[in-house]
N, C-alpha and C positions, 0 to 999 in steps of 0.2 A: 270646435277644434281638441277643448278639455276632454271630450268624452269619449273624442279617438284617443288623444296620448293616455286617458285612465285604460282604455282596453287593451292599448300594446301593451301596456305595463302587465297588465294580467292575463295576457296571453303569455308575454316571456315568461312570467312568473310560474304558470302553468305549465311549459312546456318544457322546460329546462331544469324543473326542480329537480334535486337528486337524492336518494334516498339512502338509508342509513347513518352511518357518523357525517357523511358527507364528505364532499372534495374541501382544499384549505380554499380560503376566500381571497379574490384579488383584492388587495390594497392601495384603494383611494386616498389620495392628499388634495383635500380642501384648502387652499389658500386664499381669504379676504379678511380685511381688517371690521367687516360688519357683522354683526352677529346674526343677521336676518338672513345674511344670505348662505351661511352656515347653517341654518333651520331649514330654509327651503331646499337646498342643494340634499341634504341628510335625507326630507320627507321623498324626495321625489325619488333618490335613492332604494331606499329602501328593500324595495320588494326585487329590484333589479336582480335576474341572474344573467351571465353573460359565458359561453362557451359552458356550462354547466355548471360554473361558478358562483356563487356567492359573493358580497361584495362587505369589505370591514373598511369604514370610513376615518379616515385620521383629519385633525384640524389644526391647523396654523392660524395662527392674525398678523404676524406679519412675515417681511421677507426672510430674515434674519432665525426666527422659528423654524421657516419652510427648511431649511438649509441643517438645522441641527437635527430633525427630524429624518431626514434624508441622511443625513449621516450615522443614525442608528439605526433605522430601519430600509436599508440599500434593495430589499426588495418589494417597495412602490413598486407599482405596474406605473400608473397614470396620476398626474397632477391636474389639479385644476387652480389656475396660476391667476390670480389678481394682478396689475399692473401696480397701480396706486396705492400705497397702502404707509409706511410709515415717511418714505419718501415718493418724490413724482416717481421714479423707476425703481423702486422698493424690490418688485418683482423681474423685470428686466436682471435686477443685479443676481437674485437669485439663481437666475435661469444660469447664470454664468459660473456661479458658485459650483452650482448641481454637476454641468458639463464640465467644468474644466478643474476645479481643485478637488472636489472629490470624484471625478472620473466616470461618472454614471453615464453610460450611453444609451442605455438599456430605456431606462425610465421616458413613458409618453408624457409631453408637454402641450396642455393645453393652456394658451393664453386667453383668458377671459374678463374683459374689460367696459367698465362703466363709465369709462371718458377715452374713446377710439381718439380724440382729437391728442391726448397724450402720447400715443404712442402708434401711430400710423401703419396701418396694417403693412404694405409693401417695404417699408424700412425695419419694421422687425423683423420679418419673415425675410429677408437678405441679411438683415446684420445677427441675428439668433437664430441658436438650433433650438427649433422649437419644432413641434409636430401639426399644430394646429390653432387657430386664432380666430373668437367668435366674441362678439359684444353683448354682454349679458341681457341685452333684451329680447334677442336672436334664437336664446339658447331655450328652447321650449321641453317639455319631457321628451317629444319625442324625437329631436334633436340630441339631448343629449344623452337619449340610448343609443344613435347612431355614432355622434362620437366615440362613448364608451365601446362600442363593439371593434369598431376599424382599429380604434387604439390600442384596446388590447389584444385583437388578435395582431396585429404587428408586434405589440411588447413580446407574444408567446413566440412567433417565429423568429423573432432577433435571441431570444434565452435558448431555444431550442438549438439554433446554427452556434452560439457557443458552447452549448454541451457539447455537442456534436466535434467541435475543434477541442475541446477539452477530451473527449474519448479519442480522438484521433490521435491524438499527440501523447497519450496512454500508452495504443498500439505501438505506436513508431517506437518511445520509448524501450516498450518490452523487446521489441524485433533490437533493436539496437544493444540489448545488456541481455540476448539468451542464455547468455553461460553464466548468469547470475541465478543464486537456487531459488527466488522468489518472481523468477520473471514470468511463471507460468501466470499467478496471483496478480500481476501488474496486470497481465493482457487481458484477463479476465476480467475485471476490471473497465478495463477499457472497452472491452465488448460491452457489457451492459451500460455506462455512458453511452456510445453510439445507438445502441437500439431505444435507450428511454429520449434521444432526443430526436431520433427519425420521427417517433410515435410520438411525441409530444407527452409523452407516459409521466407522471408522476415517477421521482427518483425513489421508487419502492418496487424494487427487480433483483432477483437472488440468481446466481449460477452455480446450480446443484452439477457436482462431479459425482459419480459413483463408480468409483471404478476396480473389476472385480468380482461383479456380480453376473455376468453373463450365465451363467449354466443355471440362474435361478432368479428372475427378476423379482421373482415374492417373496424369497429370503433377503435380498441385499437392500443393504442401505444406504440411502442417500444421505448427501453431508454438503453444507455447506461452503462451495468453498468461495467466495467472492459474494460481495452482498454493495447494496447503496440504497439509501436512500433510509428507511424504516427497519432496512435489515442488515445495515453497514456493520453492525457491533456482532452479528450473528456468525460470522464468518467460523467453520470448524463446527460447529452445531448441527446435529440432526434436524431434516427438514421438515421432519412430524412435528417435533419441537417447537418450530419456529412459524409456519404456517397454520392458518386457520383451514378447518375439516373443508371448507369450499375450496379453497387453494390447491389444499393438498390432494383433492379431488381430480383437479385442471393436472395435474402434475404426474398421479399414478396412471391415468389416463392415459396422457400422453408417451409413457415409459410403454405400458401395455401396447400401445396399438404403433411404437416405434414412429410418430407422427407427431402433428399439432393438432393442439385442443383449444379452439379460441372462445371465450365467452363473451360476454358485451362488454366487462369493462376488465377482464384478465385473462392473460395467454400464455400456456406451456406448448416452450416448442424441444422437440426430440431430437440430439443427435448424433452418430456416433462417428470412430475414425477405426482406420485398418488396424490400429495396434487394440483392439478392444477397449477402448476406454467408452462409457456411454454418458450422456450431460444431458442436462434441461435445462431448459431458460425457462422461468417464470417471471411476469410483471402482471402488476396491474397499473390503470390509466384513470385519469380523469374525466375521459370522455370513450364513447364506445368505439370500439374497433374495426375497421373496416374491411372487405376482403384485399384490397390493396394492402393495406396494413398487415395479412396475413402473408399474401407473396411475397412482400417485402423481408419479412423475418425468415420466412425459409431458404430465399435467396441468401441472406446474410447468414443464415445459419452453415449451410452447406460451405459456403467460401471458410467459415471461422473454423469448419473440422478440418481441414487443410491447415490452415497456418497453426491450430492447435496441435495438430499430430506430427507436425516437425518441431514444435517447442517441446512434446513430450519422449518426442525422439532423442533431442537429444541430451534431455533429465535423463533417458535409461542411459545414455552412453554414460555422461559424467558421472552416475550411480555405479556401472558397470569398473570404470575407472579405478573410484574409489575401494570397490568390493577386491577387486585386484591390488590392489596398492596394501590394503590390510591383510591381504592373504600370503602376500610374499614377505611382509614385514614381520607377520608372526611365526614363518618360515624359519626365518633365523632361530627364534625361540627356542624351535624343534633340538636345539644343537646341546640344549642344556638343560636339565629339569630346573634348575635356580633359576631361569630365565623367563619361567612362565607367568603370562602377564605381565611381564616387563613392559614391553610395548604397547599395551592397552591402557599400563599407569601411566606413560610416560606422554600418551595422548589427552587420555582427561585431564591430567595434572597443566597441563598445556594451552589445552581449550578453557580450564575454570579461569587461567591466569590471563589470556586474552579477553574472555568474558572482563573481568574486573578492570582491566586495561580500558573497557570501550569499546572493543573493535567491534564491527558489525557482524551477522550471522554468518553472512561469507565469509568473512575472512576469518573467523570461528573452526567455520567446518575446513576449510583450509590449512589453518596451521592444524587442527587437529589428524589430519590425512599426511600431511608435512613431518609431524612431529615422530609419528607413528612407522617413519622410514628412515629414522636418522642413522642406526646403525647399520645401514645397507652395505655399505661394504663389509662387515665382518664375514660376508660370505665367503671371500677370498684370505681369511687368516684361519691358518692350520689350527684343530681344535686341540693339540698339546698346548698353546698359546692360552686361547680362550679359555682354557679348564685347568691352566695349572695352579694347582693348590698354596703356591707361595708366589711372594714378590717376581716380577718381572723382570731380567737383566737386562743391562744397557740395551743387546743386539734385541731381545724379544721386545723390550717396549718400543724400539724402532717401526719394527716388524709392525705390531698391534697399532701405533699410532697410522699407518698406510692404508686403514680401512677409511677413512675420512676422503682423503681422494681419489681412491676407489672406489668408495659409492659416488662420489661426485662424476665420475668419469662415465661411471655405467647411466646417470641423468643427462650429461651433457647433450642439449642437442634437440628434447624430446620438449613435444608440442604438449598444447593444454596446460592449465593453471596448476593445475594441483602437483603436474609433475614438476612445474619450474618452481613450486613454492617448495617443492620435498627437497629440488639440489641446493635450494639458498641452505634447509637447514641443515642437510647432512654434509655442505663446505664449510658452515660455522658454526657448530655448538658445540664444538673442544677451542674456540678461541676466547678467552677472558676480556672482562672491562678496562683493565688496565693495559692490556695488550701482549700480555707474557702467554698468551696459550698457542696451540698449532693447528694448523699448517702454517698460515701466512703473517702469524702476531699480528692479527688487528685489533684496533681499541676503539671502546666507545662506543659510537654508532655506525663505525666503518663496518659492522658487522648486521646484516640483517636482525629486522626484532622478533623473527619467528625463531631464528636462531636462537638468538641470548636466549629467549625463553624457555624453548625448547632444553637448551644446556641447563638452566637451572633447576628443571623437571628431570634430568636423567640424573645428576649428582644427587638431588634428593632421594631418588628412586634406588640409586644404588646403595647409597648410607644407611636405608631403613631396610635393604632386603640381604637375606644370606646370600654369601657367595662362596665358592670353594676357597678363597684367600681369606675372608675375615667372616665374623658375625655381625649380624645389623645393630647398628648404633641405637641408643634411646633416645626417644623421642626431643628430649632436653638438651642432649648433645648436638644432635643434628642442627636442633633451632639457635646455640651456640656458634655453631659452625658458620652458617648462614648470614648470620650477623656480625662475624670475623671476618669474612670474605664481601661483607657491603664494600663495594667501590673497589674489590681486587677483583677477586675472579666474575663478579657477579654485577648486573646493574644493580644501582642503590634502591631505584622507585621501584623494581619488581622484588628485593628482597622484603621491601616494605608493606607490600602487597600481599607478598606470599605468606610471612610470620602475621601481618594481621588477620588473617582468613583461614590460621595454620591448621586448625579443626577440621573445615571444610576440606584441606588436602590431606589429613589423614584418615575422615573418612573414607575417599577415594581408594586409599593405599588399603583400608580396611575392608571394602568391597570387592576388592580385586586381589584377591590373598594370591600367592604364590608361591615362599618358601617358609611358612607357617612361621612366623618371627616369635611369636608370642610363646 
């Protein structure tokens, strides 16, 4: 029997051994209060490889210690647990802690006891969440290998199912937030999670998006759009700087053939959309790919291309809307040479202030577009009033102030979050923090944050620029004015942030000149 066991161990080691740097080992925890048990178990397991991966043995001598180790090493795949240690039921108590307090439902727990009378098998299996029950005397090397093979296979299945669930959640989240700027990246990460889960692959996969190189694939550049595992920190990098030569060759062959390139443990799949965007999925695995794997990836990528196409189309629509808004806004500037770059500067000031406030990237982008629309209503104001070199009289002032409601009426009822944000800014950027502004006399937070930010940015740009009725103020005088209006015209925290980063706002003004103030 011993000879047969040794032959099995030898066979397993030679058949399943991996090459290169090797896959990550399975983590096995041996829990027993007898040092001899640890030595014998380690000796029996040291040459094992299971499903192409070696074993890494961890040791614990009490039930309490095993729980502490499991708390630190949540990716332990299998536990060989003794029952009687520091107490008669120490092992069973540890099982309860691992399953319930730590919430670890993935690890496979094999109860291994030398005193079966202390924990009868039927009672233990019925009351405790264990996966196998063995007496120490019956665990030969062959049976131990069978226990490991069965337990680790099931562990791999459970982890893969959980990864698949996480991947699906990411895709659903991306679908639900389709209008968010980064929803495409979220969707791509979900694609990777699903593929790696379905194929039991290591989390070393990248999704490469290569837009705009359909005319000459040889001259196109592949950029990592989303990554998992070893490539998670590589998003935005060139694929050739991230992948090794062998992996890059797989990618290049897939691109050249517009198809799939499969190796023993590497896979590259090409897919494109009707919008002429082209993409490659590359992944590495801890075991060989089968023909069934290739068919699964091909089917999955065909479906992904449809979903990706819809998401890309939506992004194109949002970008077109943004460009149209900016074009309309800059058209207002054409009515006065002294307004050159005013819209762009107010937009950039507002975006910077938004970032300093901690707004999300999506909110900052929407704020920038909305701020560019703040003077939309001036389209309906006569040139004689807009370009009057002197102070406006009461009647002219009343006409000028109608630009707020004119602009807001133009945007009322429009769909899309950018136009709705613009409506809030147009209608509220002349309100004051103390309630003394127009057109509604709103105070404090009754006015939307975007409008409060844009109002400050607009005044700063007006004071710092030449107008037909005035010369630009000095930077010091503008700073003094903002301090004086803190809590009156402007929200105090906005003034504080603005002045704390004053040089950054001056840098924006200098980068977008309009009136040659200096």
